[in-house]
C-alpha positions in Angstrom: -102.8 16.0 -26.7 -101.1 12.7 -27.6 -98.5 11.1 -25.3 -95.7 8.6 -25.7 -96.7 5.7 -23.5 -94.4 2.8 -22.6 -96.1 -0.4 -21.6 -94.1 -3.3 -20.1 -95.3 -6.9 -20.5 -97.0 -5.6 -23.6 -97.2 -9.0 -25.4 -99.6 -10.5 -22.8 -103.4 -10.2 -22.8 -103.5 -7.2 -20.4 -100.5 -5.6 -22.1 -102.1 -5.8 -25.5 -105.4 -4.4 -24.2 -103.6 -1.5 -22.7 -101.7 -0.7 -25.9 -104.9 -1.0 -28.0 -106.7 1.4 -25.7 -103.9 3.9 -25.7 -103.6 3.8 -29.5 -107.4 4.2 -29.8 -107.0 7.4 -27.7 -104.4 8.6 -30.3 -101.3 8.2 -28.3 -97.9 6.9 -29.4 -97.3 3.5 -27.8 -94.1 1.6 -27.1 -94.6 -2.1 -26.5 -91.8 -3.6 -24.3 -91.6 -7.4 -23.6 -88.8 -10.0 -23.2 -90.6 -12.5 -25.5 -89.6 -11.3 -29.0 -91.8 -13.7 -30.9 -94.9 -12.8 -28.9 -94.1 -9.2 -29.1 -93.8 -9.3 -32.9 -97.2 -11.1 -33.1 -98.8 -8.5 -30.8 -97.4 -5.6 -32.8 -98.7 -7.1 -36.1 -102.1 -7.6 -34.6 -102.4 -4.0 -33.5 -101.0 -2.6 -36.8 -100.8 1.1 -36.0 -98.0 2.3 -38.3 -95.7 4.9 -36.9 -97.8 5.3 -33.7 -96.6 2.0 -32.5 -93.1 0.6 -31.9 -91.8 -2.4 -30.0 -88.7 -3.0 -28.0 -87.3 -6.3 -26.6 -86.1 -6.0 -23.1 -86.1 -8.0 -19.8 -87.3 -5.9 -16.8 -85.2 -8.1 -14.6 -82.1 -6.8 -16.3 -81.3 -3.1 -15.7 -78.9 -2.7 -18.6 -81.5 -4.3 -20.9 -84.1 -1.9 -19.8 -81.8 1.1 -20.1 -80.7 0.2 -23.6 -84.2 -0.3 -24.9 -85.6 2.9 -23.4 -82.6 4.9 -24.7 -83.3 3.5 -28.2 -87.0 4.3 -27.9 -86.4 7.9 -26.7 -84.0 8.4 -29.6 -86.9 7.6 -32.0 -90.0 8.9 -30.2 -88.6 11.4 -27.8 -89.2 11.4 -24.0 -91.5 8.9 -22.4 -94.6 10.7 -21.0 -96.2 7.7 -19.4 -94.8 4.5 -18.0 -97.2 1.6 -17.4 -95.4 -1.1 -15.3 -97.5 -4.1 -16.4 -94.9 -6.9 -16.6 -95.6 -9.6 -14.1 -96.1 -13.4 -13.6 -96.4 -15.9 -10.8 -94.2 -18.9 -10.0 -95.3 -20.8 -6.8 -98.9 -20.9 -5.4 -98.1 -21.7 -1.7 -95.5 -21.1 0.9 -94.8 -24.8 1.0 -94.0 -24.9 -2.7 -91.9 -21.7 -2.7 -88.2 -22.2 -2.6 -85.6 -19.4 -2.5 -85.3 -19.3 -6.3 -89.0 -19.0 -6.8 -89.3 -16.3 -4.2 -86.5 -14.2 -5.7 -87.9 -14.7 -9.2 -91.4 -13.4 -8.3 -90.0 -10.4 -6.4 -87.5 -9.5 -9.0 -90.1 -9.5 -11.8 -93.1 -8.1 -10.1 -91.5 -5.5 -7.9 -87.9 -4.8 -8.9 -88.8 -4.8 -12.6 -91.1 -1.9 -12.0 -88.4 0.0 -10.0 -85.9 -0.6 -12.9 -88.2 0.8 -15.5 -89.2 3.7 -13.4 -85.5 4.5 -12.7 -84.9 4.5 -16.4 -87.5 7.2 -17.2 -87.8 9.3 -14.1 -84.9 11.6 -14.7 -86.4 12.7 -18.1 -89.7 13.2 -16.4 -88.1 15.3 -13.6 -86.3 17.4 -16.2 -89.6 18.1 -18.0 -91.6 18.5 -14.8 -94.3 16.1 -16.0 -95.0 12.4 -16.2 -97.4 9.7 -15.2 -96.6 6.2 -13.8 -99.2 3.5 -13.6 -98.3 0.3 -11.8 -100.4 -2.8 -12.4 -100.7 -4.4 -9.0 -103.2 -7.1 -7.9 -105.8 -7.8 -5.3 -103.1 -10.1 -3.9 -101.3 -7.0 -2.8 -103.7 -6.5 0.0 -105.5 -9.9 0.5 -104.5 -13.6 0.8 -105.4 -15.4 -2.4 -102.4 -17.7 -2.8 -99.0 -17.0 -4.4 -97.1 -15.6 -1.4 -94.0 -14.2 -3.2 -96.1 -12.6 -6.0 -98.4 -11.2 -3.3 -95.6 -9.8 -1.3 -94.1 -8.2 -4.4 -97.4 -6.6 -5.3 -97.8 -5.2 -1.8 -94.3 -3.8 -2.2 -95.3 -2.3 -5.6 -98.3 -0.5 -4.0 -96.0 1.0 -1.4 -93.5 1.9 -4.1 -96.3 3.7 -5.8 -96.9 5.8 -2.8 -93.3 6.7 -2.4 -93.1 7.7 -6.1 -96.2 9.9 -5.6 -94.8 11.6 -2.6 -91.2 12.1 -3.7 -91.8 12.9 -7.3 -95.0 14.9 -6.9 -93.1 18.2 -6.6 -91.7 17.5 -10.1 -95.2 17.3 -11.6 -95.1 13.5 -11.7 -98.1 11.4 -10.7 -98.0 7.7 -9.7 -100.9 5.4 -9.2 -101.6 1.7 -9.1 -104.4 -0.5 -10.4 -105.2 -3.7 -8.4 -107.2 -6.2 -10.5 -108.9 -9.2 -9.2 -109.1 -12.3 -11.4 -108.7 -11.4 -15.1 -109.6 -13.7 -17.9 -106.3 -14.2 -19.7 -104.2 -16.9 -21.2 -102.5 -17.3 -17.8 -105.6 -19.3 -16.8 -105.3 -21.6 -19.8 -104.1 -24.7 -18.0 -106.6 -24.3 -15.2 -109.5 -23.7 -17.6 -108.5 -26.8 -19.6 -108.4 -28.9 -16.3 -111.7 -27.3 -15.1 -113.8 -25.5 -17.7 -116.1 -24.2 -14.9 -113.3 -22.4 -13.0 -114.5 -18.9 -13.8 -118.1 -19.7 -12.9 -116.9 -21.1 -9.5 -114.8 -17.9 -8.9 -117.7 -15.5 -9.7 -119.5 -16.4 -6.4 -116.8 -14.5 -4.5 -117.2 -11.3 -6.4 -120.1 -9.0 -5.4 -120.7 -8.1 -9.1 -120.9 -11.7 -9.9 -118.4 -11.4 -12.8 -114.7 -11.6 -13.7 -112.6 -8.9 -15.2 -111.4 -8.9 -18.8 -108.2 -7.1 -19.9 -110.2 -4.2 -21.4 -111.5 -3.4 -17.9 -107.9 -2.7 -16.7 -107.1 -0.8 -19.9 -110.1 1.6 -19.4 -109.0 2.5 -15.9 -105.4 3.0 -17.0 -106.6 5.3 -19.8 -108.5 7.4 -17.1 -105.4 7.6 -14.8 -103.1 8.9 -17.6 -105.7 11.4 -18.8 -106.4 15.0 -17.7 -109.4 14.1 -15.6 -107.1 12.3 -13.1 -104.7 15.3 -12.8 -105.2 15.4 -9.0 -105.1 11.7 -8.4 -101.7 10.4 -7.2 -100.6 7.8 -4.7 -103.8 5.9 -5.1 -104.3 2.1 -5.4 -107.5 1.6 -7.4 -109.2 -1.8 -7.0 -110.7 -3.1 -10.3 -111.9 -6.3 -8.8 -115.7 -6.6 -9.0 -115.9 -5.8 -5.3 -113.7 -8.6 -4.1 -111.7 -6.4 -1.8 -114.8 -4.9 -0.4 -116.1 -8.2 0.9 -118.0 -11.3 0.0 -121.7 -12.0 0.2 -121.0 -15.7 0.1 -119.0 -15.4 3.3 -121.4 -12.9 4.8 -124.3 -15.3 4.4 -122.3 -17.9 6.3 -121.5 -15.5 9.2 -124.9 -14.0 9.7 -127.2 -16.9 8.6 -129.3 -14.7 6.4 -129.8 -14.2 2.7 -127.8 -11.2 1.4 
């Protein structure tokens, strides 16, 4: 049975992959992003007729979110699935993070997800069904730079558990996906400066590879589907084993080939 799925940050690489996968599974998809030009381009690339609609909104602005979702629901009906994917980073270290950078990272990566959830949860409660998928990060549980972003993602994972516990009695499930490094345009400047950056990163991943956006989309498709009906409150790593441990570090510790 098709669902109406709202994806935030939909104009980015992961957002587009999420939308493409949901459309391929015959769902109705709402692409939400604050970058109107990028959103229009992404919508044109996906070209799915009436199954796809876009809405311009800034998840750091509650009224913007509420207005966009109200317009979408008037056209498509209630939102069945919310995917909180919008996110970005500002400062890589504590030393480079001032108050403005800290607040910006937290507002986008944590508060934005809360705002969008707030805008759809009452409708889900009334219908006694709904799914929320939060796109977190390996940074939510490990130290890989970007302190404000990481703290926000840790908060997002805890918010996921609160949603699962408090909304479960209304038939609503909430889970999070925690990717490791993902090959997206966000890496463009670093790749231009160092074309070997991904090869250097691979050594820290037990699978010896880096995620692509479609890896995240595939797991999201599972979480919104019927096979995941008893999964809620989970944070699922999609990180090539990064959070499990590192053979590179293990070799140094034990002095043996692993």
